[in-house]
C-alpha positions as CSV (number, residue, x, y, z in Angstrom):
1,M,31.2,12.0,-21.8
2,K,29.4,8.8,-20.7
3,R,26.0,9.3,-19.1
4,Y,26.7,6.4,-16.6
5,L,29.5,4.0,-16.0
6,E,28.8,0.6,-17.4
7,T,25.5,-0.5,-15.9
8,I,25.3,-3.7,-13.9
9,T,22.4,-6.0,-12.9
10,S,20.6,-5.3,-9.7
11,E,21.7,-8.7,-8.4
12,E,25.4,-7.8,-9.0
13,A,24.8,-4.3,-7.5
14,I,23.3,-5.7,-4.3
15,K,26.3,-8.1,-4.0
16,R,28.8,-5.2,-4.3
17,V,26.8,-3.1,-1.8
18,L,26.7,-5.9,0.8
19,D,30.4,-6.6,0.3
20,Q,31.0,-3.2,1.9
21,V,28.5,-3.5,4.8
22,K,29.3,-5.3,8.1
23,P,26.8,-6.1,10.8
24,I,26.5,-3.7,13.7
25,E,28.2,-5.1,16.8
26,D,27.3,-2.2,19.1
27,E,24.6,-3.0,21.6
28,Q,22.3,-1.2,24.0
29,Y,20.9,-2.4,27.3
30,L,17.3,-1.2,27.4
31,P,14.1,-1.7,29.4
32,A,12.4,-4.8,28.1
33,H,9.0,-3.2,27.6
34,T,10.6,-0.5,25.2
35,C,12.2,-3.0,22.9
36,R,9.4,-3.8,20.4
37,G,10.9,-4.0,16.9
38,R,14.5,-4.2,18.1
39,I,17.0,-7.0,17.4
40,T,18.5,-9.1,20.2
41,S,22.3,-9.0,20.3
42,R,22.6,-11.9,22.8
43,P,20.4,-14.9,23.6
44,V,17.8,-14.1,26.2
45,F,17.4,-16.5,29.2
46,A,14.6,-16.6,31.7
47,Q,15.5,-15.2,35.1
48,L,12.4,-16.5,36.9
49,S,10.1,-19.5,36.4
50,N,6.5,-18.6,35.6
51,P,4.8,-19.1,37.8
52,P,7.6,-19.0,40.4
53,F,5.6,-20.9,43.0
54,L,2.7,-23.3,43.2
55,C,-0.4,-21.2,42.8
56,S,-4.1,-21.5,42.4
57,A,-5.6,-21.6,38.9
58,M,-9.1,-20.8,40.3
59,D,-10.9,-18.9,43.0
60,G,-11.6,-21.5,45.7
61,Y,-10.2,-23.4,48.7
62,A,-6.8,-25.0,49.1
63,T,-6.6,-28.4,50.8
64,S,-4.7,-31.6,50.9
65,F,-6.4,-33.9,48.4
66,T,-6.1,-36.9,50.9
67,K,-8.6,-35.2,53.1
68,T,-11.2,-35.3,50.4
69,L,-11.0,-39.0,49.2
70,E,-14.0,-40.1,51.3
71,A,-16.4,-37.6,49.8
72,D,-19.3,-38.6,47.5
73,L,-22.9,-37.6,46.9
74,T,-24.2,-39.7,49.7
75,K,-21.3,-39.1,52.2
76,P,-20.4,-35.4,52.1
77,V,-17.2,-34.4,53.8
78,F,-16.8,-31.3,55.9
79,L,-13.5,-29.4,55.8
80,A,-12.9,-26.8,58.5
81,F,-11.4,-23.3,57.8
82,G,-7.9,-22.9,59.3
83,S,-7.1,-26.6,59.6
84,D,-8.4,-28.4,56.6
85,V,-9.0,-25.7,53.9
86,F,-7.8,-22.2,53.2
87,P,-9.6,-19.7,51.0
88,L,-7.6,-18.2,48.1
89,N,-8.0,-16.4,44.8
90,T,-6.6,-17.2,41.4
91,G,-2.9,-16.6,41.4
92,D,-2.5,-16.9,45.2
93,P,0.3,-19.3,46.4
94,L,-0.5,-22.6,48.0
95,T,0.5,-22.8,51.7
96,N,0.1,-25.1,54.7
97,N,1.1,-28.2,52.8
98,T,-1.9,-28.1,50.5
99,D,-1.8,-29.7,47.1
100,A,-5.3,-29.2,45.5
101,V,-7.8,-26.4,45.0
102,I,-11.5,-26.9,45.1
103,M,-13.5,-24.4,43.0
104,V,-15.9,-22.0,44.8
105,E,-18.8,-23.3,42.6
106,E,-18.3,-26.9,43.9
107,V,-18.7,-26.4,47.7
108,E,-21.4,-25.6,50.3
109,K,-20.1,-23.0,52.6
110,N,-20.9,-21.9,56.1
111,D,-19.0,-19.8,58.7
112,A,-17.0,-22.8,59.9
113,G,-15.9,-24.4,56.7
114,I,-17.1,-26.0,53.5
115,T,-18.9,-29.2,52.6
116,I,-17.9,-31.2,49.5
117,R,-19.6,-34.1,47.7
118,K,-16.8,-35.4,45.5
119,P,-13.1,-36.0,46.1
120,A,-10.3,-33.8,44.8
121,Y,-7.2,-35.2,43.1
122,L,-3.5,-34.3,43.4
123,W,-2.7,-30.9,42.0
124,Q,-6.3,-30.2,41.0
125,N,-6.6,-26.6,39.8
126,V,-3.0,-25.9,40.7
127,R,-0.5,-24.2,38.4
128,M,2.9,-25.9,38.8
129,I,6.2,-24.0,39.2
130,G,7.5,-23.3,35.7
131,E,4.3,-24.4,34.0
132,D,4.8,-21.6,31.4
133,I,8.5,-20.7,31.7
134,I,11.3,-22.4,33.5
135,E,14.2,-20.4,35.0
136,G,17.2,-20.7,32.7
137,D,15.3,-21.5,29.6
138,M,16.5,-19.7,26.4
139,L,13.5,-17.6,25.4
140,F,15.0,-16.0,22.3
141,P,18.2,-16.4,20.3
142,T,20.6,-13.8,19.1
143,N,19.3,-11.7,16.1
144,H,15.6,-12.2,17.0
145,R,13.3,-9.3,16.1
146,I,11.3,-8.5,19.3
147,R,7.5,-8.5,18.8
148,T,4.9,-6.9,21.0
149,L,4.0,-10.2,22.5
150,D,7.6,-10.9,23.3
151,T,7.8,-7.9,25.7
152,G,5.2,-9.7,27.9
153,M,7.3,-12.8,27.8
154,F,10.4,-10.9,29.1
155,L,8.6,-9.4,32.1
156,S,6.8,-12.7,33.0
157,A,10.2,-14.3,33.1
158,G,11.7,-11.7,35.3
159,I,13.7,-9.9,32.6
160,T,13.6,-6.2,33.0
161,Y,16.4,-5.2,30.6
162,V,17.5,-6.7,27.3
163,H,20.7,-6.4,25.2
164,V,19.7,-5.3,21.7
165,R,21.7,-4.2,18.6
166,R,22.1,-0.5,18.3
167,S,19.6,0.8,15.7
168,P,21.5,1.8,12.5
169,S,21.4,5.5,11.6
170,I,20.7,6.9,8.2
171,L,20.8,10.5,6.8
172,I,18.6,11.5,3.9
173,I,20.0,14.5,1.9
174,P,17.6,16.1,-0.5
175,T,19.2,18.1,-3.3
176,G,18.2,20.5,-6.0
177,K,17.4,24.2,-6.4
178,E,14.0,23.2,-7.9
179,L,12.8,22.0,-4.5
180,I,11.1,23.6,-1.5
181,D,10.3,22.2,1.9
182,I,6.5,22.6,2.1
183,Y,6.7,23.1,5.9
184,D,9.0,26.1,5.4
185,N,7.1,27.4,2.4
186,P,3.4,26.6,2.9
187,S,2.2,29.2,0.4
188,R,4.2,28.7,-2.8
189,D,5.0,31.7,-4.9
190,P,3.5,31.2,-8.4
191,E,6.2,33.5,-9.9
192,T,9.0,31.2,-8.8
193,P,7.5,27.7,-9.2
194,R,9.2,24.9,-7.2
195,L,8.6,21.3,-6.7
196,V,7.6,20.1,-3.2
197,D,10.3,17.9,-1.6
198,F,8.3,14.9,-0.4
199,N,10.9,12.3,-1.2
200,S,13.0,13.0,1.8
201,Y,10.1,12.8,4.3
202,L,8.9,9.6,2.5
203,L,12.4,8.0,2.7
204,V,12.7,8.9,6.4
205,N,9.4,7.1,7.1
206,M,10.5,4.1,5.0
207,A,13.8,3.9,6.8
208,E,12.2,4.1,10.3
209,E,9.6,1.5,9.3
210,I,12.4,-1.1,8.7
211,G,14.5,-0.3,11.7
212,F,16.7,2.7,11.0
213,R,17.0,5.8,13.2
214,A,16.5,8.3,10.4
215,E,17.1,12.0,9.9
216,K,17.0,14.4,7.0
217,S,19.1,17.4,6.2
218,K,17.9,20.7,4.7
219,I,17.7,20.9,0.9
220,L,21.2,21.3,-0.4
221,I,22.0,23.1,-3.7
222,T,25.7,23.6,-4.2
223,K,28.4,21.1,-4.7
224,E,30.4,22.6,-1.8
225,E,27.7,22.2,0.8
226,L,26.8,18.7,-0.4
227,S,30.4,17.7,-0.1
228,S,30.8,19.1,3.3
229,T,27.5,17.5,4.5
230,V,28.5,14.1,3.2
231,H,31.9,14.3,4.8
232,Q,30.5,15.2,8.2
233,A,27.7,12.7,7.9
234,S,30.2,9.9,7.3
235,Q,31.5,10.5,10.8
236,R,28.0,10.2,12.4
237,F,25.8,8.0,10.4
238,D,25.9,4.3,9.3
239,V,24.3,5.0,5.9
240,I,23.9,8.1,3.7
241,I,21.4,8.6,1.0
242,I,21.7,11.6,-1.5
243,N,18.4,12.0,-3.2
244,A,18.7,13.4,-6.8
245,G,22.0,14.3,-8.4
246,S,22.8,10.8,-9.4
247,S,22.1,11.3,-13.1
248,A,24.1,13.3,-15.7
249,G,22.7,16.8,-15.5
250,T,24.8,19.9,-15.0
251,E,23.9,19.9,-11.3
252,D,24.4,16.2,-10.7
253,F,27.3,16.3,-8.3
254,T,26.9,13.0,-6.4
255,A,29.3,10.8,-8.3
256,A,32.1,13.4,-8.3
257,I,31.7,14.0,-4.6
258,I,31.9,10.3,-3.7
259,R,35.0,10.0,-5.9
260,E,36.6,13.0,-4.2
261,L,35.8,11.8,-0.6
262,G,36.0,8.1,-1.0
263,T,35.4,5.3,-3.6
264,L,32.7,5.1,-6.2
265,I,31.8,1.4,-6.7
266,F,29.1,1.6,-9.3
267,H,27.1,4.1,-11.2
268,G,24.1,2.8,-13.1
269,V,21.9,-0.3,-12.6
270,S,20.1,-2.1,-15.4
271,M,16.7,-1.7,-13.8
272,M,13.8,0.6,-14.5
273,P,12.8,2.7,-12.6
274,G,16.1,3.4,-10.7
275,K,18.7,3.2,-13.5
276,P,20.8,6.2,-12.3
277,T,21.4,4.7,-8.8
278,L,25.0,4.9,-7.7
279,F,26.9,3.6,-4.7
280,G,30.2,4.3,-3.0
281,V,32.0,4.4,0.3
282,V,33.2,7.4,2.3
283,N,35.1,6.9,5.5
284,G,33.9,3.3,5.5
285,K,30.3,4.3,5.3
286,P,28.0,3.3,2.4
287,V,26.7,6.3,0.4
288,F,23.9,6.0,-2.1
289,G,22.9,8.4,-4.8
290,I,19.4,7.6,-5.8
291,P,17.3,9.3,-8.5
292,G,15.1,12.3,-7.8
293,Y,11.9,10.9,-9.5
294,P,9.8,9.6,-6.6
295,V,9.1,6.1,-8.0
296,S,12.8,5.7,-8.8
297,A,13.8,6.8,-5.4
298,T,11.4,4.5,-3.6
299,T,12.3,1.6,-5.8
300,S,16.0,2.1,-5.3
301,F,15.4,2.2,-1.5
302,K,13.5,-1.0,-1.5
303,V,16.1,-2.8,-3.8
304,F,19.2,-1.6,-2.1
305,I,18.6,0.0,1.4
306,E,16.4,-2.9,2.7
307,P,19.2,-5.5,2.2
308,V,21.7,-3.1,3.8
309,C,19.4,-2.8,6.9
310,E,19.1,-6.6,7.0
311,R,22.9,-6.9,6.9
312,L,23.4,-4.2,9.6
313,L,20.9,-5.8,12.0
314,S,21.6,-9.4,11.1
315,T,18.0,-10.0,10.4
316,T,15.5,-10.3,7.6
317,I,12.6,-8.0,6.6
318,T,9.4,-10.0,6.1
319,K,8.0,-9.8,2.5
320,E,4.8,-11.5,1.3
321,F,4.5,-12.8,-2.3
322,V,1.5,-14.1,-4.2
323,S,1.1,-15.7,-7.6
324,C,-1.0,-13.8,-10.1
325,V,-2.0,-13.9,-13.8
326,T,-1.4,-11.2,-16.4
327,P,-4.8,-10.2,-18.0
328,Y,-3.2,-9.2,-21.3
329,K,0.2,-9.0,-22.9
330,I,2.6,-6.7,-21.0
331,P,5.6,-5.6,-23.1
332,S,8.9,-4.6,-21.6
333,R,12.3,-3.6,-22.9
334,I,14.8,-6.5,-23.2
335,G,18.2,-5.8,-21.6
336,I,16.9,-4.0,-18.5
337,E,15.0,-5.3,-15.5
338,E,11.7,-3.5,-15.1
339,I,9.7,-3.3,-11.8
340,L,6.0,-2.9,-12.5
341,R,3.5,-1.4,-10.1
342,V,0.2,-3.3,-10.3
343,N,-3.3,-3.4,-8.9
344,L,-4.5,-6.9,-8.0
345,I,-8.0,-8.2,-8.5
346,D,-9.0,-11.2,-6.5
347,K,-11.3,-13.4,-8.7
348,G,-12.1,-17.0,-8.0
349,D,-9.1,-17.7,-5.7
350,Q,-6.9,-16.2,-8.4
351,Y,-5.2,-12.8,-8.5
352,Y,-5.0,-10.8,-11.8
353,A,-2.4,-8.1,-12.1
354,F,-3.2,-4.9,-13.9
355,P,-0.2,-2.6,-14.5
356,L,-0.4,1.0,-13.4
357,P,1.2,3.9,-15.2
358,R,4.9,3.3,-15.6
359,G,6.5,6.7,-15.4
360,A,9.2,7.2,-12.8
361,S,7.6,10.5,-11.8
362,I,4.1,9.2,-11.3
363,Y,4.2,8.5,-7.5
364,S,0.4,8.0,-7.3
365,S,0.9,4.8,-9.3
366,L,3.1,3.5,-6.5
367,A,1.0,4.8,-3.6
368,N,-2.1,3.2,-5.1
369,A,-0.3,-0.1,-6.1
370,D,-1.0,-3.4,-4.4
371,G,2.3,-4.9,-5.4
372,L,5.4,-5.0,-7.5
373,I,6.3,-7.4,-10.3
374,R,9.8,-7.8,-11.6
375,V,10.2,-8.3,-15.3
376,P,13.7,-10.0,-15.9
377,E,16.1,-8.3,-18.2
378,N,16.3,-11.2,-20.5
379,I,12.7,-11.3,-21.7
380,E,10.4,-8.8,-23.6
381,G,7.6,-8.8,-21.0
382,F,4.9,-11.3,-20.2
383,D,2.3,-12.9,-22.4
384,E,-1.4,-12.8,-21.7
385,G,-2.4,-15.4,-19.1
386,E,1.1,-15.9,-17.8
387,T,1.6,-16.7,-14.1
388,V,4.0,-14.3,-12.4
389,T,5.1,-13.5,-8.8
390,C,4.1,-10.3,-7.1
391,Q,5.6,-8.8,-4.0
392,L,2.7,-7.4,-1.9
393,L,2.7,-3.8,-0.7
394,R,-0.5,-4.4,1.2
395,D,-1.7,-7.0,3.6
396,K,-3.3,-9.9,1.9
397,G,-6.4,-9.7,4.1
398,E,-6.9,-6.2,2.9
399,L,-7.0,-7.3,-0.7
400,N,-9.7,-9.8,0.0
401,K,-12.1,-7.3,1.5
402,R,-12.3,-5.0,-1.5
403,T,-14.9,-4.5,-4.2
404,H,-12.9,-3.8,-7.4
405,I,-14.2,-2.0,-10.4
406,I,-12.3,-1.9,-13.7
407,G,-13.1,0.5,-16.6
408,S,-13.8,4.2,-17.1
409,H,-12.8,6.9,-14.7
410,D,-15.3,9.2,-13.0
411,L,-15.3,11.4,-9.9
412,S,-18.4,9.5,-8.7
413,L,-16.2,6.5,-7.9
414,G,-14.3,8.5,-5.4
415,I,-17.6,9.6,-3.8
416,L,-18.8,5.9,-3.6
417,R,-15.5,4.8,-2.1
418,D,-15.8,7.5,0.6
419,M,-19.3,6.4,1.4
420,M,-18.4,2.7,1.4
421,K,-15.5,3.3,3.9
422,N,-17.7,5.5,6.1
423,R,-20.6,3.0,6.2
424,F,-18.6,-0.2,6.1
425,P,-15.1,0.5,7.6
426,D,-13.9,-3.1,7.0
427,Q,-14.6,-2.9,3.3
428,D,-13.2,-0.8,0.4
429,L,-14.1,0.1,-3.2
430,I,-11.2,0.2,-5.6
431,S,-11.2,1.4,-9.2
432,T,-8.6,0.7,-11.8
433,H,-8.9,3.1,-14.8
434,V,-8.1,1.3,-18.0
435,G,-10.9,2.8,-20.1
436,S,-14.3,1.4,-21.0
437,M,-13.2,-1.1,-23.7
438,S,-10.4,-2.6,-21.7
439,G,-12.8,-2.9,-18.8
440,I,-15.3,-4.7,-21.0
441,M,-12.6,-7.0,-22.3
442,A,-11.6,-7.9,-18.7
443,F,-15.3,-8.5,-17.9
444,K,-15.6,-10.8,-21.0
445,K,-12.6,-12.9,-19.8
446,G,-14.1,-13.3,-16.4
447,I,-11.4,-11.3,-14.7
448,T,-13.8,-8.9,-13.1
449,D,-17.5,-8.8,-12.0
450,L,-17.8,-5.0,-12.2
451,C,-17.0,-2.6,-15.1
452,T,-17.7,1.1,-15.5
453,T,-18.4,2.1,-19.1
454,H,-19.8,4.9,-21.4
455,V,-19.4,3.6,-24.9
456,L,-21.6,5.2,-27.6
457,D,-22.9,3.1,-30.5
458,E,-22.3,5.5,-33.5
459,K,-25.2,4.0,-35.5
460,D,-28.0,3.7,-32.9
461,K,-26.7,6.5,-30.6
462,V,-27.2,4.2,-27.6
463,Y,-24.8,4.0,-24.7
464,N,-23.2,0.7,-23.5
465,I,-26.0,-1.8,-24.3
466,N,-25.0,-2.5,-27.9
467,V,-21.2,-2.7,-27.3
468,V,-21.6,-5.1,-24.3
469,N,-24.1,-7.3,-26.2
470,K,-21.5,-7.5,-29.0
471,Y,-18.5,-8.4,-26.8
472,V,-20.2,-10.3,-24.0
473,P,-23.0,-12.4,-25.5
474,D,-22.3,-15.6,-23.5
475,R,-22.6,-14.3,-19.9
476,N,-25.6,-13.1,-17.9
477,W,-25.2,-9.5,-16.9
478,L,-27.0,-6.2,-16.2
479,L,-26.3,-2.5,-16.6
480,V,-27.0,-0.2,-13.7
481,N,-27.0,3.6,-14.3
482,I,-24.6,5.5,-12.0
483,A,-25.5,8.8,-13.5
484,K,-25.9,10.8,-16.7
485,R,-23.0,13.2,-17.2
486,T,-22.1,15.9,-19.6
487,Q,-18.9,15.7,-21.6
488,G,-17.4,18.7,-23.2
489,L,-14.3,20.8,-24.0
490,L,-12.3,22.2,-21.1
491,V,-10.8,25.6,-21.7
492,Q,-9.1,28.2,-19.5
493,K,-11.1,31.0,-18.0
494,E,-12.5,33.4,-20.6
495,N,-11.6,30.9,-23.4
496,P,-8.5,32.7,-24.7
497,K,-8.4,30.6,-27.9
498,S,-12.1,31.3,-28.7
499,I,-12.9,27.6,-29.0
500,S,-16.6,27.0,-29.6
501,G,-16.9,23.4,-30.6
502,I,-15.3,20.2,-31.8
503,A,-14.3,21.6,-35.2
504,D,-12.0,24.2,-33.5
505,I,-9.6,21.6,-32.0
506,G,-8.1,21.1,-35.5
507,R,-7.4,24.8,-35.9
508,S,-3.8,26.1,-36.2
509,G,-2.5,27.3,-32.9
510,V,-4.7,25.0,-30.7
511,T,-3.1,22.3,-28.7
512,F,-5.3,19.3,-27.6
513,V,-4.8,16.6,-25.0
514,N,-6.5,13.3,-25.6
515,R,-7.8,10.3,-23.6
516,Q,-6.4,6.8,-24.0
517,V,-7.4,4.4,-26.7
518,G,-10.4,2.3,-25.7
519,S,-11.8,4.9,-23.3
520,G,-15.4,6.0,-23.8
521,T,-14.3,9.6,-24.1
522,R,-11.9,8.7,-26.9
523,I,-14.6,6.8,-28.7
524,L,-17.0,9.8,-28.3
525,L,-14.3,12.1,-29.7
526,D,-13.6,10.0,-32.7
527,A,-17.3,9.7,-33.5
528,M,-17.7,13.5,-33.3
529,L,-14.6,14.1,-35.5
530,K,-16.1,11.8,-38.1
531,D,-19.4,13.6,-38.0
532,K,-17.7,17.0,-38.4
533,G,-15.3,15.8,-41.0
534,V,-12.2,16.8,-38.9
535,S,-9.1,14.9,-39.7
536,R,-7.1,13.6,-36.7
537,D,-3.9,14.7,-38.5
538,T,-4.9,18.3,-38.1
539,I,-5.1,18.1,-34.3
540,K,-2.0,19.0,-32.5
541,G,-1.8,16.8,-29.5
542,Y,-4.2,14.1,-30.6
543,E,-1.5,11.5,-29.8
544,R,-1.0,12.8,-26.2
545,E,-3.0,10.5,-24.0
546,E,-4.1,10.7,-20.4
547,S,-6.0,8.1,-18.4
548,S,-8.4,10.3,-16.4
549,H,-10.6,13.4,-16.7
550,T,-8.7,15.1,-13.9
551,A,-5.4,14.6,-15.7
552,V,-6.8,16.3,-18.8
553,A,-8.1,19.2,-16.6
554,I,-4.7,19.7,-15.0
555,L,-2.9,20.1,-18.3
556,V,-5.5,22.6,-19.6
557,R,-5.4,24.6,-16.4
558,E,-1.6,24.8,-16.5
559,G,-1.5,25.8,-20.1
560,V,0.2,22.6,-21.4
561,A,-2.8,22.1,-23.6
562,D,-5.5,24.6,-24.8
563,T,-8.3,22.1,-24.6
564,G,-9.4,18.5,-24.0
565,I,-12.6,16.5,-23.5
566,A,-13.7,15.8,-20.0
567,I,-16.8,15.7,-17.8
568,H,-18.4,19.0,-16.6
569,A,-17.6,18.1,-13.0
570,V,-13.8,18.5,-13.4
571,A,-14.3,21.9,-15.0
572,R,-15.8,23.2,-11.8
573,V,-13.2,21.5,-9.6
574,F,-10.3,23.0,-11.6
575,S,-11.9,26.4,-12.3
576,L,-12.1,26.0,-16.0
577,D,-14.7,27.1,-18.6
578,F,-16.7,24.3,-20.2
579,I,-18.2,23.9,-23.7
580,P,-20.8,21.1,-23.5
581,L,-20.8,18.5,-26.3
582,A,-23.0,15.6,-25.2
583,E,-24.8,14.0,-22.3
584,E,-23.9,10.3,-21.8
585,D,-24.8,7.4,-19.7
586,Y,-22.1,6.4,-17.2
587,D,-23.1,2.8,-16.3
588,L,-22.0,0.0,-14.1
589,L,-21.8,-3.4,-15.8
590,V,-22.2,-6.3,-13.4
591,T,-22.4,-10.1,-13.7
592,K,-25.7,-11.7,-12.8
593,E,-23.9,-13.8,-10.2
594,F,-22.3,-10.9,-8.4
595,S,-25.5,-8.8,-8.5
596,E,-27.0,-11.4,-6.2
597,T,-24.3,-11.0,-3.5
598,E,-24.5,-9.1,-0.3
599,R,-21.5,-7.1,-1.3
600,F,-23.1,-5.8,-4.5
601,Q,-26.4,-5.0,-2.7
602,S,-24.4,-2.8,-0.3
603,L,-22.9,-1.0,-3.3
604,L,-26.2,-0.7,-5.0
605,D,-27.8,0.8,-1.8
606,L,-25.1,3.4,-1.8
607,I,-25.7,4.3,-5.5
608,R,-29.5,4.6,-4.9
609,S,-29.1,6.7,-1.7
610,D,-30.1,10.3,-1.5
611,E,-26.7,11.1,-0.1
612,F,-24.9,9.9,-3.3
613,K,-27.3,11.9,-5.5
614,D,-26.8,15.0,-3.4
615,R,-23.0,14.7,-3.5
616,L,-23.1,14.3,-7.3
617,H,-25.2,17.5,-7.5
618,E,-22.7,19.3,-5.3
619,V,-19.9,18.4,-7.6
620,G,-22.1,19.5,-10.6
621,G,-22.5,18.2,-14.2
622,Y,-24.5,15.1,-13.3
623,N,-28.1,14.1,-14.0
624,T,-29.4,11.6,-11.4
625,E,-32.9,10.9,-12.7
626,D,-31.9,7.3,-13.6
627,T,-29.2,6.8,-10.9
628,G,-29.5,3.3,-9.5
629,K,-31.9,2.0,-12.1
630,V,-31.3,-1.3,-13.8
631,K,-31.4,-0.1,-17.4
632,Y,-30.8,-3.5,-19.2
633,V,-30.7,-7.2,-18.3
634,H,-28.9,-9.7,-20.6
635,E,-29.7,-13.4,-20.2
636,V,-28.2,-16.2,-22.2
637,R,-30.9,-18.1,-23.9
């Protein structure tokens, strides 16, 4: 049996989808002030001019300008109330054949009238009829997305109700017996582990954000209830999404159900993530089967559902793109389009794109991403320094207000970010965890001004200074200590495998989880293995790599691995036992130029603060005696 029908390109898939979707012709007649975000179904014409009469633009006195022509500094003119001038406020209509308004500040007033010392001119300080809007003018065309400011335009033009397209409706159907709704099951039973269904809530929010009226069903498990729900939904909704069940497992019913109820148009798209996406039509309604992995589900939604919404509403969804540069070679499989999640670093009016973890199940890499980059199916990735296009997932202004650190992961960075946002709400501190050595290489290339590192020189037993001197000899930089921290082996409570030191990770029956190549922790491990004479080949799991201390801790806590190296702080967070191995310097590498900026001084003040040190002590496993100290300065001679 084939896993999928013959896969097609995403471009061809979108074309086939849109061939089955027609714009919504139904319309609603709604109060104008409630229509923000809706799409006009007819042109909108002004019912009134604005202003609808001659009115005063100032607080003052209305008069006929001809009565003022004789006035000057030496020959003031007196204008009597009730015959020559008439007091009025801003917005009041002009009456009594007046055609000019004299400002309050330009007159001398008594009980009988006013004295002026310069003439007025025709229509002085007068707003003309239709100055802003003229009755009968077309304000907005058909298929205009109504903005907040537009609602004010409606009312100022006398428009109280507007014809808009009916909002399209969409039903999200989560499937799978492995799922629970966290609102129905807030305390999960450890004896019957289930995955939290967050996809359906996420997809509802995504749908509402672009203009759908969205609902979700309960979690469906059997083929019969899924078939019944799809059939009924096709009578009520414009679009149906079945989440999970589009692949080829024993409980993947979606393709069969669409065939039974309607027509299956394609199953399988040559893109990653999202390859199992399928599409069909039931009772004339588009039905999508999208993968259960959250990144795949979200990607499929953006690729296919957004164009459907545009077609239904006869409008476009605004997307912002920027050009960016690849900091290193990014490989990809030829023959399949890949959609990368990336963090962007703004450096010298240029963005650099750092790929985040690629797994379809790693939703955090999408939630933390700044943008998406498409790798075409006919190339094997991008070379270092290649200019590519990135679709933004965040506002461009937000990107430009961030301080970005590349390098080694540590819990202290999260504490600093919280302190930064609390003290400076318009700023942010972002860290991309690529490991110490990859961070140093980015620093060397001028991609970043800040890098966190903890690399041990095996010979001199010195942290960071030697390695940065070696790789970055031609730039001025300094090292600031964030903290000293203890690295060690994480084990489950009561240490069931009786692990006592680094030599034990090569024992039979012990499973290890490693950190990524280039990380300071990996370098420390390899140095210790060399000192103890332990061969990497004897370590079960040496090749299993994770990019953070917390990821290692999770795997140890859940029994996927028996042990792994991480900082003491995560042992406390995840209720694990800890076998200390070494104290190391966790330092911040900064360019001399950036160290002189106000933004860095703000960050340094946070690092040196008592609050930061206190919060590190609360977490545990940190020595703050040198925190905030400049430990080394490198100047090019």
